[in-house]
C-alpha positions as CSV (number, residue, x, y, z in Angstrom):
1,M,-0.2,0.1,-0.1
2,S,1.4,3.3,-1.1
3,Q,1.7,6.3,1.6
4,Q,-1.2,8.3,0.1
5,A,-3.2,5.5,0.3
6,R,-2.5,4.4,3.6
7,K,-3.3,8.2,4.4
8,Q,-6.5,7.8,2.9
9,V,-7.5,4.9,4.9
10,I,-6.3,6.3,8.1
11,T,-8.2,9.4,7.4
12,G,-11.3,7.5,6.5
13,I,-11.0,5.1,9.9
14,S,-10.3,8.5,11.8
15,V,-13.6,10.1,10.6
16,A,-15.9,7.2,10.7
17,V,-14.8,6.9,14.5
18,L,-15.9,10.7,15.1
19,A,-19.1,10.2,13.1
20,T,-20.0,7.5,15.3
21,F,-19.0,9.1,18.5
22,I,-21.3,12.1,17.7
23,W,-23.9,9.9,16.5
24,S,-24.0,8.1,19.8
25,W,-25.3,11.1,21.0
26,N,-28.6,11.4,18.5
27,F,-30.4,8.7,20.6
28,V,-29.5,9.8,24.0
29,L,-31.0,13.0,23.2
30,A,-33.8,11.6,21.2
31,R,-35.1,9.5,23.8
32,G,-35.2,12.4,26.3
33,I,-37.0,14.8,23.9
34,Y,-39.6,12.3,22.6
35,K,-42.3,13.6,24.9
36,V,-41.9,17.4,24.0
37,I,-41.9,16.8,20.1
38,P,-43.4,14.4,17.8
39,P,-41.2,12.1,15.8
40,V,-41.8,13.5,12.5
41,S,-41.8,17.0,13.8
42,L,-38.2,16.3,15.4
43,A,-36.9,15.1,12.2
44,F,-38.4,18.1,10.3
45,Y,-36.8,20.5,12.8
46,R,-33.6,18.5,12.9
47,W,-33.0,18.8,8.9
48,L,-34.6,22.4,8.5
49,T,-31.9,23.5,11.0
50,A,-29.2,21.4,9.2
51,T,-30.4,22.9,5.6
52,L,-30.6,26.6,7.1
53,L,-27.1,26.5,8.6
54,L,-25.3,25.0,5.1
55,L,-27.2,27.3,3.2
56,P,-24.5,30.3,3.4
57,F,-21.7,27.9,2.6
58,A,-23.3,26.3,-0.2
59,W,-25.1,28.7,-2.0
60,T,-22.6,29.7,-4.9
61,A,-21.8,26.0,-5.3
62,F,-25.5,25.4,-5.8
63,R,-26.2,28.1,-8.3
64,N,-23.1,26.8,-10.0
65,E,-24.0,23.0,-9.8
66,W,-27.6,23.0,-10.6
67,P,-27.6,22.1,-14.2
68,V,-25.9,18.8,-12.6
69,V,-28.5,18.1,-10.2
70,K,-31.2,18.8,-12.1
71,K,-29.9,16.1,-14.5
72,S,-29.7,13.8,-11.9
73,I,-32.4,14.8,-9.8
74,L,-34.0,11.4,-9.0
75,Y,-30.8,10.1,-7.8
76,F,-30.7,12.9,-5.2
77,L,-34.3,12.2,-4.4
78,L,-33.9,8.8,-3.5
79,A,-30.6,9.8,-1.4
80,A,-32.7,12.4,0.2
81,A,-35.6,9.7,1.1
82,T,-33.4,7.1,2.4
83,G,-30.8,8.8,4.2
84,I,-32.6,12.3,5.3
85,S,-36.6,11.8,5.2
86,I,-36.5,8.1,6.3
87,F,-33.8,6.8,8.6
88,N,-33.8,9.2,11.4
89,T,-37.6,9.7,11.4
90,F,-38.1,5.6,11.5
91,I,-36.0,5.5,14.4
92,Y,-37.8,8.3,16.3
93,I,-41.3,6.4,15.5
94,G,-39.8,3.1,16.4
95,A,-38.5,4.4,19.9
96,H,-42.4,4.7,20.7
97,Y,-43.1,1.2,20.5
98,T,-39.9,-0.8,20.9
99,S,-37.6,-1.3,23.5
100,A,-34.3,0.1,23.9
101,I,-32.6,-3.0,23.6
102,N,-34.3,-4.0,20.6
103,L,-33.8,-0.6,19.4
104,A,-30.2,-0.7,19.4
105,L,-29.9,-4.5,18.7
106,I,-31.9,-3.9,15.2
107,G,-30.9,-0.3,14.3
108,T,-27.1,-1.0,14.9
109,T,-26.8,-4.4,13.6
110,S,-29.0,-4.3,10.6
111,S,-27.6,-1.4,8.7
112,P,-24.0,-2.6,8.2
113,V,-24.9,-5.9,7.2
114,F,-27.3,-4.3,4.6
115,S,-24.5,-2.1,3.7
116,V,-22.1,-4.7,3.3
117,L,-24.4,-6.8,1.1
118,F,-25.3,-3.8,-1.0
119,A,-21.7,-2.8,-1.8
120,R,-21.1,-6.3,-3.0
121,I,-24.3,-6.4,-5.3
122,F,-24.3,-2.7,-6.8
123,L,-20.9,-1.4,-6.3
124,K,-18.9,-4.9,-6.8
125,E,-16.7,-4.2,-3.5
126,K,-15.0,-7.2,-2.7
127,I,-16.0,-8.8,0.7
128,H,-12.8,-10.6,2.0
129,A,-12.9,-13.0,4.6
130,T,-11.3,-10.7,7.2
131,R,-14.1,-8.2,6.4
132,I,-16.8,-11.2,7.2
133,A,-15.2,-12.0,10.5
134,G,-14.6,-8.3,11.7
135,M,-18.0,-7.7,11.2
136,L,-19.2,-10.8,13.0
137,L,-16.8,-9.8,15.9
138,C,-18.7,-6.4,16.1
139,I,-22.0,-8.3,15.9
140,T,-21.3,-10.6,18.9
141,G,-19.5,-7.8,20.9
142,I,-22.8,-6.2,20.6
143,L,-25.2,-9.2,21.5
144,F,-23.0,-10.0,24.6
145,L,-23.6,-6.1,25.7
146,L,-27.4,-6.3,24.9
147,T,-27.9,-9.6,26.8
148,R,-26.0,-8.5,29.4
149,G,-23.4,-11.5,29.2
150,D,-26.2,-14.0,29.2
151,W,-27.1,-15.6,25.7
152,H,-30.2,-17.0,27.1
153,N,-31.6,-13.3,27.2
154,L,-31.8,-13.7,23.3
155,L,-34.7,-15.9,23.8
156,H,-36.6,-13.6,25.5
157,L,-36.2,-10.6,23.4
158,S,-39.8,-9.6,22.0
159,F,-40.5,-8.2,18.7
160,T,-42.9,-5.4,18.2
161,R,-44.3,-3.2,15.3
162,G,-41.9,-0.8,16.4
163,D,-39.1,-3.1,15.2
164,T,-40.1,-3.0,11.8
165,W,-39.7,0.7,12.0
166,V,-36.1,0.3,13.2
167,L,-35.3,-2.3,10.6
168,G,-36.7,0.1,8.1
169,A,-34.6,2.6,9.2
170,G,-31.5,0.8,8.8
171,L,-32.4,-0.6,5.2
172,A,-32.8,2.8,4.6
173,F,-29.6,4.0,5.4
174,A,-27.9,1.3,3.8
175,I,-29.1,2.4,0.6
176,Y,-28.2,6.0,1.4
177,N,-24.6,4.5,2.1
178,T,-24.2,2.6,-1.2
179,M,-25.5,5.8,-3.2
180,V,-23.1,8.1,-1.5
181,K,-20.6,6.1,-3.6
182,R,-22.4,7.0,-6.8
183,K,-22.5,10.7,-6.1
184,P,-21.9,12.9,-9.4
185,V,-18.2,13.7,-9.2
186,T,-18.7,17.4,-10.5
187,V,-21.0,17.9,-7.0
188,T,-18.7,19.4,-4.5
189,P,-19.4,17.7,-0.9
190,V,-20.9,21.0,0.5
191,N,-23.4,21.2,-2.4
192,F,-24.3,17.6,-2.3
193,L,-25.2,17.6,1.5
194,F,-27.3,20.9,1.1
195,V,-29.5,19.2,-1.9
196,V,-30.1,15.9,-0.1
197,F,-30.5,18.2,3.6
198,A,-33.1,20.6,1.5
199,L,-35.1,17.8,-0.6
200,G,-34.9,15.7,2.6
201,T,-36.8,18.6,4.3
202,L,-39.3,18.9,1.5
203,L,-40.1,15.4,1.4
204,L,-40.7,15.8,5.4
205,F,-42.9,18.9,5.2
206,P,-46.6,17.5,4.4
207,F,-45.9,14.8,7.0
208,Y,-44.8,17.3,9.4
209,L,-48.1,19.1,8.8
210,Y,-50.1,16.0,9.4
211,D,-47.8,15.3,12.9
212,S,-48.0,18.8,13.9
213,A,-52.3,19.0,13.6
214,S,-52.5,15.8,15.5
215,A,-50.2,16.6,18.5
216,A,-50.1,19.1,21.0
217,P,-48.2,22.3,20.2
218,V,-44.2,22.0,20.9
219,S,-43.1,24.0,23.9
220,F,-39.6,25.7,22.4
221,Q,-37.6,25.6,25.9
222,L,-34.0,26.7,25.8
223,D,-32.9,22.9,26.5
224,T,-35.2,22.0,23.6
225,L,-33.9,24.3,21.0
226,L,-30.3,23.6,21.9
227,I,-31.1,19.7,21.3
228,I,-32.3,20.8,18.0
229,L,-29.3,22.9,17.3
230,Y,-26.9,19.9,18.3
231,L,-29.1,17.3,16.4
232,G,-29.2,19.7,13.1
233,L,-25.3,21.1,13.4
234,A,-23.0,18.0,14.9
235,A,-25.4,15.2,14.1
236,S,-26.3,16.1,10.6
237,V,-24.4,18.5,8.7
238,I,-20.8,17.7,10.3
239,C,-21.5,13.9,10.9
240,F,-23.0,13.2,7.3
241,W,-19.6,15.5,5.9
242,I,-17.3,13.2,7.7
243,W,-19.2,10.3,7.1
244,N,-19.2,10.5,3.2
245,I,-15.6,11.3,3.4
246,A,-15.3,7.6,5.1
247,I,-17.4,6.0,2.5
248,R,-15.3,7.6,0.0
249,N,-11.9,7.0,1.2
250,L,-13.1,3.1,2.9
251,G,-16.0,2.2,0.5
252,A,-19.6,1.7,1.6
253,G,-19.2,-1.5,3.0
254,R,-16.2,-1.2,5.0
255,A,-17.2,2.3,6.7
256,A,-20.6,1.1,7.4
257,I,-19.0,-1.5,10.0
258,F,-17.8,1.2,12.3
259,G,-21.6,1.8,12.9
260,N,-21.3,-0.9,15.6
261,L,-19.4,1.8,17.7
262,I,-22.3,3.5,18.6
263,P,-23.8,1.2,21.5
264,V,-20.5,1.2,22.8
265,F,-20.1,4.8,22.9
266,S,-23.7,5.3,24.1
267,T,-22.8,2.6,27.1
268,T,-19.7,4.8,28.0
269,E,-21.6,7.9,27.8
270,A,-24.2,6.5,30.3
271,V,-21.3,5.5,32.7
272,L,-20.2,9.0,32.7
273,I,-23.2,11.0,32.4
274,L,-25.5,8.5,34.5
275,G,-23.0,7.3,36.6
276,E,-23.5,3.7,35.7
277,Q,-20.9,1.3,37.0
278,V,-18.5,-0.4,34.4
279,S,-18.5,-4.0,34.4
280,R,-16.5,-6.9,32.7
281,I,-19.6,-7.1,30.6
282,H,-18.7,-3.8,29.2
283,L,-14.8,-4.5,28.8
284,I,-15.6,-7.7,26.9
285,S,-18.2,-6.1,24.5
286,F,-15.8,-3.2,23.9
287,G,-12.8,-5.8,23.2
288,L,-14.8,-7.5,20.9
289,V,-16.0,-4.6,18.6
290,I,-12.5,-2.8,18.8
291,I,-10.8,-6.4,17.5
292,G,-13.7,-6.8,15.0
293,L,-13.2,-3.3,13.7
294,I,-9.1,-4.2,13.5
295,V,-10.0,-7.7,11.6
296,A,-12.1,-5.9,9.1
297,N,-9.6,-3.6,8.2
298,L,-6.9,-5.9,7.8
299,R,-4.9,-5.7,4.5
300,K,-6.0,-8.5,2.1
């Protein structure tokens, strides 16, 4: 591997880890605010905020690249629908109907698996034995954490209609991961994000109107506004920008495996914020995920 290629891989891994760390807070904050804002409304405010934040930085590129965007409008609509409109909205809806264990289990493990399969089918990315072994180790580590070290707990997992929403979210994000690799080369990264954010927000708008009409008015307190700002800036603008870099440098399937770090980070955050005790289960789970990521990224 050349020095330039090695630098590209290191950069891809670094930003993928950073993105999963920032995203891990998304679930914590969403759970804390779901009684204040309906799920579709939360998704709409998040992506509207992200779009407005990107507007001054992307406007010039958007005007210059509009002919290319217009020519590929179906591509951008599908990318916006899967990665923006559907993904987090389905998670927010699913959180109302399913347990936290099922939410983490299905949401975290399904998307990387779908992404690897789609990358192989549509992008012709090779799936080496090391990547498969690494992915299995990551999934094993997550299952060990979610079952609290007792595999018999898998037998007691109950599945609700909320699980279907979360599974749909994982499938949608896997499609988005695959499509990012096919981004029109003449469209700049900042304009790509602006277009998919704006289209995703527009696609959510009619559902937002229905959601607002059927729920109590939202009380915008300071903490609520700060959470929306975090979701719009950090979990949307920053995360999607660096995640697209990870996909470009590592490939869709390889980058998706790093999504398995999200429950590890979430557990660590719970320990630091909520004062929960670190147990042997946490250390073993974290170790399995880290080893899995290392194995998945071994050179052929």
